[in-house]
C-alpha positions in Angstrom: 71.2 75.2 26.7 74.3 73.3 27.9 76.4 74.6 30.8 80.1 74.9 31.2 82.1 71.9 32.2 83.0 73.7 35.5 79.4 73.9 36.3 77.3 76.8 37.4 78.4 78.5 40.6 76.6 77.4 43.8 73.4 79.3 44.1 73.7 81.8 47.0 71.2 83.1 49.4 69.0 85.8 47.9 70.2 88.6 50.1 73.8 87.8 49.4 73.1 87.8 45.7 71.3 91.1 45.8 73.9 93.0 47.8 77.0 91.3 46.6 78.3 90.1 49.9 81.9 90.2 51.1 83.1 87.0 49.4 83.8 88.2 45.9 86.8 90.5 45.9 87.9 93.0 43.4 91.3 93.9 44.9 92.9 94.1 41.5 90.7 97.0 40.6 90.9 98.7 44.0 93.0 101.6 42.6 89.9 102.7 40.8 87.7 102.9 43.9 86.8 106.3 45.3 86.7 106.8 49.1 83.1 105.8 49.0 83.7 102.5 47.2 85.7 99.6 48.8 87.1 96.6 47.0 85.6 93.3 48.0 88.1 90.5 48.1 91.3 88.9 46.9 91.8 87.6 43.3 89.4 88.6 40.6 87.9 86.3 38.0 89.5 85.5 34.7 89.4 88.4 32.2 88.9 88.5 28.5 89.6 91.8 26.7 88.0 92.8 23.4 89.9 95.8 22.1 87.6 98.0 20.0 86.9 101.8 19.8 84.4 103.1 22.3 81.9 103.8 19.4 81.9 100.1 18.6 81.8 98.8 22.1 78.0 98.0 22.2 78.1 96.1 19.0 81.2 94.1 20.0 79.6 93.5 23.5 76.6 92.0 21.7 78.9 89.7 19.8 80.6 88.7 23.0 77.2 87.8 24.6 76.3 85.7 21.6 79.6 83.9 21.8 79.2 83.3 25.6 75.8 81.8 25.0 77.3 79.5 22.4 79.9 78.4 24.9 77.2 77.2 27.2 76.5 80.0 29.6 72.8 80.3 30.5 71.3 83.7 29.6 70.5 84.4 33.2 74.1 84.1 34.2 75.2 87.1 32.0 74.9 90.8 32.5 75.9 93.4 29.9 76.8 96.7 31.5 77.4 100.0 29.6 79.4 103.0 30.9 78.0 105.6 28.4 74.8 105.5 26.4 72.5 102.8 27.6 72.1 99.6 25.6 68.9 99.6 23.4 67.7 96.5 25.2 67.8 98.3 28.5 65.9 101.3 27.0 63.4 98.9 25.5 62.7 97.1 28.9 62.2 100.4 30.7 60.0 101.9 28.0 57.8 98.8 27.9 57.5 98.0 31.6 59.1 100.8 33.6 61.4 100.7 36.5 59.7 97.6 38.1 60.2 95.5 34.9 63.8 96.5 34.7 64.5 95.1 38.2 62.3 92.1 37.8 64.4 91.2 34.8 67.5 91.3 37.0 66.2 89.3 39.9 64.4 86.7 37.7 67.8 85.6 36.3 66.1 84.1 33.3 67.7 86.2 30.5 70.7 88.3 29.7 70.5 91.5 31.9 71.2 94.8 30.2 72.1 97.6 32.6 74.3 100.6 33.3 77.2 100.5 35.7 75.8 103.3 37.8 72.8 101.2 38.6 74.7 98.0 39.3 76.6 98.9 42.5 76.5 96.0 45.0 75.0 93.6 42.4 76.7 90.7 40.6 76.4 88.2 37.8 78.4 85.1 37.1 79.6 86.7 33.8 79.8 90.4 33.2 80.4 91.9 29.8 81.5 95.5 30.4 80.9 97.7 27.3 83.1 100.7 27.9 81.3 102.9 25.4 82.3 106.3 26.7 81.3 108.2 29.8 79.1 111.3 30.2 80.9 112.5 33.3 84.7 112.3 32.9 85.1 112.9 36.6 83.3 109.6 37.4 85.2 107.5 34.8 87.3 105.7 37.4 84.3 105.0 39.6 82.3 103.6 36.7 85.2 101.5 35.6 85.7 100.1 39.1 82.0 99.3 39.5 81.9 97.5 36.1 85.2 95.7 36.6 84.2 94.3 40.0 80.8 92.9 39.3 81.7 89.4 37.8 81.8 86.3 39.9 83.3 83.8 37.4 84.3 85.6 34.2 84.8 89.2 33.2 84.7 90.4 29.6 86.0 94.0 29.0 85.0 95.5 25.7 86.4 98.9 24.7 89.4 100.9 23.9 92.1 99.1 25.9 94.6 102.0 25.9 92.0 104.4 27.3 90.8 101.9 29.9 94.4 101.3 31.1 95.1 105.0 31.1 92.1 105.7 33.3 92.6 102.6 35.4 96.3 103.0 36.1 99.0 100.5 36.8 96.9 97.9 38.6 94.5 97.6 35.7 97.3 97.5 33.2 98.9 94.6 35.1 95.6 92.8 35.3 94.8 93.2 31.7 98.3 92.1 30.7 97.2 88.6 31.8 93.8 88.8 30.1 92.9 86.7 27.2 92.7 88.8 24.0 89.3 87.8 22.5 87.7 88.6 19.2 84.2 87.3 19.2 82.5 87.9 15.8 79.5 86.7 13.9 81.9 84.3 12.0 83.5 82.8 15.0 80.2 82.4 16.7 78.7 80.7 13.7 81.7 78.4 13.5 80.9 77.0 17.0 77.3 76.3 16.2 76.0 72.9 15.3 75.6 72.4 11.5 71.8 72.4 11.6 71.7 75.7 13.5 74.2 77.2 11.1 72.0 76.2 8.1 68.8 77.5 9.7 70.3 80.7 10.9 72.6 81.6 8.0 70.4 84.3 6.5 69.6 85.9 9.9 73.4 86.1 10.6 74.0 87.9 7.4 70.9 90.1 7.1 69.2 90.6 10.5 72.4 91.6 12.4 73.5 94.4 10.1 69.9 95.6 9.7 69.3 95.7 13.5 72.6 97.6 13.9 71.5 100.1 11.3 68.2 100.5 13.2 70.0 101.1 16.5 72.3 103.7 14.9 69.4 105.5 13.2 67.5 105.5 16.5 70.5 106.9 18.4 71.0 109.6 15.8 67.4 110.7 15.8 67.1 110.6 19.6 70.2 112.7 20.0 68.9 115.3 17.6 65.5 115.5 19.2 66.4 115.1 22.9 69.9 116.5 23.0 73.2 115.0 24.2 71.7 114.5 27.7 68.5 113.1 26.5 69.0 109.6 28.0 69.4 111.2 31.5 66.1 113.1 31.1 64.4 110.0 29.7 65.5 107.9 32.8 64.2 110.6 35.1 60.9 110.8 33.2 60.2 107.1 33.1 62.0 105.7 36.1 61.0 108.2 38.8 58.2 106.7 40.9 55.1 108.7 41.6 51.7 109.7 40.3 51.3 111.1 36.8 48.7 113.3 35.2 47.9 110.9 32.4 47.6 107.1 32.6 49.4 104.6 30.3 47.6 104.2 27.0 45.7 107.5 27.3 45.3 109.6 24.1 47.8 112.2 25.0 50.5 109.6 25.6 49.7 107.8 22.4 49.9 111.0 20.4 53.0 112.5 22.0 54.8 109.1 22.0 54.3 108.4 18.3 56.8 109.0 15.5 54.2 111.1 13.7 55.2 113.9 16.2 58.2 114.5 13.9 55.8 115.7 11.2 53.4 117.3 13.7 56.1 119.3 15.3 57.2 120.7 11.9 53.6 121.6 11.0 53.1 123.3 14.3 56.2 125.5 13.8 55.1 126.5 10.3 51.6 127.3 11.5 52.7 129.2 14.6 55.0 131.4 12.6 52.0 133.1 10.9 51.2 135.0 14.1 53.4 138.1 13.9 53.7 138.5 17.7 54.5 134.9 18.3 57.0 134.9 15.4 58.7 138.0 16.7 59.3 136.3 20.1 60.7 133.2 18.4 62.9 135.2 16.0 64.2 137.5 18.8 64.7 135.1 21.7 64.6 131.4 20.8 67.8 131.1 18.9 66.1 128.9 16.3 68.7 129.8 13.7 71.8 129.8 15.8 70.9 126.7 17.8 67.9 125.0 16.2 68.6 121.6 17.6 69.0 123.0 21.1 65.6 124.6 20.8 64.1 121.4 19.5 65.6 119.5 22.4 64.2 121.9 24.9 60.7 121.8 23.4 60.7 118.0 23.1 62.0 117.6 26.7 59.2 119.9 27.9 56.5 117.9 26.1 58.0 114.6 27.5 58.0 115.8 31.1 54.5 117.3 30.9 53.1 114.1 29.3 55.0 111.2 30.9 56.8 112.4 34.0 55.6 112.5 37.6 53.2 115.3 38.5 56.0 116.9 40.6 58.5 116.8 37.8 55.9 118.0 35.3 54.9 121.0 37.4 58.5 121.9 38.0 59.2 121.9 34.3 56.1 124.0 33.6 57.2 126.6 36.3 60.6 126.7 34.6 59.1 127.5 31.3 56.8 130.1 32.8 59.8 131.9 34.3 61.5 132.0 30.9 58.3 133.3 29.3 58.2 136.2 31.8 61.6 137.4 30.5 60.7 137.2 26.8 59.2 140.5 25.7 59.9 143.1 23.0 58.4 144.8 19.9 57.8 143.6 16.4 59.6 145.3 13.5 56.5 147.5 13.0 56.4 148.5 16.7 53.8 146.3 18.2 54.7 145.1 21.7 54.6 141.4 22.6 55.4 139.2 25.6 55.6 135.5 25.7 53.5 135.2 28.9 50.5 136.8 27.1 47.6 134.4 27.7 46.3 135.1 24.2 49.6 134.2 22.5 50.0 131.1 24.7 46.5 130.0 23.5 47.6 130.5 19.9 50.7 128.4 20.4 48.6 125.7 22.0 45.9 125.7 19.3 48.5 125.4 16.6 50.3 122.6 18.4 47.1 120.6 19.2 45.8 121.0 15.7 49.1 119.9 14.2 49.8 117.0 16.5 46.3 115.7 15.9 46.5 116.2 12.1 49.8 114.3 12.0 48.7 111.5 14.2 45.4 111.0 12.4 47.3 110.8 9.0 50.6 109.1 9.9 50.1 107.7 13.5 50.3 104.0 14.3 46.6 103.9 15.3 44.2 106.7 14.8 42.2 108.2 17.6 38.4 107.7 17.6 36.3 110.9 17.7 35.8 110.5 21.5 39.6 109.9 22.0 40.3 113.1 20.0 38.2 115.1 22.5 39.9 113.3 25.4 43.3 114.2 23.9 42.2 117.9 23.8 40.9 117.8 27.4 44.2 116.3 28.5 46.4 118.7 26.6 44.3 121.6 27.9 45.6 120.8 31.4 49.1 121.6 30.3 48.1 124.7 28.3 46.3 126.2 31.3 49.2 125.4 33.6 51.4 127.4 31.2 49.0 130.4 31.4 46.8 130.1 28.3 43.3 131.5 28.7 41.1 130.2 25.9 41.7 126.4 25.6 39.6 124.2 23.4 38.5 120.8 24.8 36.7 119.3 21.8 37.4 119.0 18.1 34.6 121.5 17.3 36.0 124.0 19.7 39.5 123.5 18.3 38.3 124.2 14.7 36.4 127.3 15.9 39.3 128.6 17.8 41.7 128.2 14.9 39.2 130.2 12.7 39.0 133.0 15.3 42.8 133.5 15.1 42.9 133.7 11.3 42.4 137.5 11.1 45.5 138.0 13.2 47.8 135.9 11.0 50.2 137.4 8.5 52.9 136.1 6.2 55.5 138.5 7.7 59.1 138.4 6.4 60.1 136.6 9.6 57.5 133.9 9.0 58.6 133.4 5.4 62.2 133.3 6.5 61.4 130.7 9.2 59.6 128.5 6.6 62.5 128.7 4.2 64.9 127.7 7.1 62.7 124.8 8.2 62.0 123.4 4.8 64.8 124.4 2.4 67.8 125.3 4.5 67.8 122.9 7.5 71.2 122.6 9.4 71.8 119.1 8.2 74.5 117.3 6.3 73.7 116.6 2.6 72.9 112.8 3.1 70.3 113.6 5.8 68.4 116.3 3.8 66.4 113.9 1.5 64.8 112.0 4.4 64.2 115.3 6.3 62.7 116.7 3.1 60.1 113.9 3.2 59.2 114.8 6.7 58.8 118.4 5.6 56.7 117.5 2.6 54.5 115.5 4.9 54.1 118.5 7.2 53.3 120.8 4.3 50.7 118.4 3.0 48.9 118.6 6.3 48.7 122.4 6.5 45.4 124.1 5.7 45.4 125.4 2.1 45.3 129.0 3.3 48.4 128.5 5.4 50.3 126.9 2.6 49.4 129.8 0.4 50.4 132.4 3.0 53.7 130.7 3.6 54.3 130.0 -0.1 55.5 126.5 0.7 53.4 124.4 -1.7 55.3 122.6 -4.4 54.3 120.1 -7.0 56.0 117.4 -4.9 54.3 118.3 -1.7 50.9 118.6 -3.5 51.1 115.2 -5.2 53.5 113.1 -3.1 53.7 114.9 0.2 51.4 112.6 2.0 53.0 109.3 0.8 56.5 110.8 1.5 55.5 111.8 5.0 54.0 108.4 5.7 57.2 106.7 4.5 59.4 109.0 6.6 57.3 108.4 9.7 57.5 104.7 9.3 61.3 104.9 9.0 61.5 107.0 12.2 59.2 104.6 14.0 61.4 101.7 12.8 64.6 103.4 14.0 63.4 104.8 17.3 60.8 102.1 18.2 58.2 104.8 18.8 55.0 103.0 19.2 51.9 103.5 21.2 52.1 99.9 22.3 55.1 100.7 24.5 53.0 103.1 26.5 50.4 100.6 27.6 52.5 99.2 30.4 54.5 102.3 31.4 
């Protein structure tokens, strides 16, 4: 990789590089600083501006990085910082190697660093590409802009909605950006600067791989938002970046199962199976808001599972106590007058049994790598720890015990009107736009195909499609989810 004619900046002492030092000013962006943040110098570096909508900022920032590399910047000289949702590369590094790998990537200075402005205070790179892709907290918009705009030593590239940036930044930023070079890096302009041999070799990847990768990222973002909610990335960072001991080690069966894309099918199957217990279904129908806010309920459930499985022990126990306090308030009567309460140990055991059976069934059919018989038992022992902490009394710890426990509950199960209504809602009337219904339908067909025959009959959910093509449809849908979200048990081995 060639360097710029002006040469790489003089390598500074390690401490100065880590904390920023007083040499590199950001006076031009001082108007954005809060009382806690002080500008650090005189004139700022040259600025390039890429004016795109916030929704396109990440993609445009990637193009900018590619163009900078073609200009001769070393990868280790460049940082791409986001203000809103984190860049997929940052998420990937954290999910593969955790917090330590994230900071190792920064201090190694061997590759492009992908980070978030809130984690970059006091740090610098020769070149900073600031992707202004929105902000979660409008009250901190100026602070985040200031941090991002003041991190570059030699060149700053601002990517985002110029009018919004100037409105938030005020007069000082408007004046500074008025002198900025208006830049439009694109796949075409990058390719034009490449040597002829490189253009020939890489022509197909420029046409095909880029758009496909962007489709994958957008699919992953959409799925993650549905499952984890609008603040899911905040919860994910707390789960995976908070240091401390955890209940389950990386690569353990429970982390492999709960981290696999097959959970999309396993979760649907669990909801269908759980609905057959009239007391459990009455609590869901009366208190969970599954019809008025189905995605909110899904986000709460998935967040609980993620904390219990992957977070520190302290955070997992805090989440469990929060759920237990909610359960204490959920009580009532079924339509035929039978009392129920969500904290009932017998009902909690049923919910756990239905989940464990469903998660295992989905993983063994659609998971990336099946568990061995001994790993199945280990999964059940690990998940039993969570169930007991929630208050369940009878908790199976082997495959044989799980099968026996499921059979013991069968006399209590009924296809109540509430259960049938829930099945219709989950499988035939999901709150999704028309284009999203066919792929969701494949997940549903995969879930129905995994239900015990007696459960399919009670819920009246078997169709010719689910009977003949449900398994293949479910497998295809899970592979698509895994491709989009990158859910793989391999990620967990180094967490």
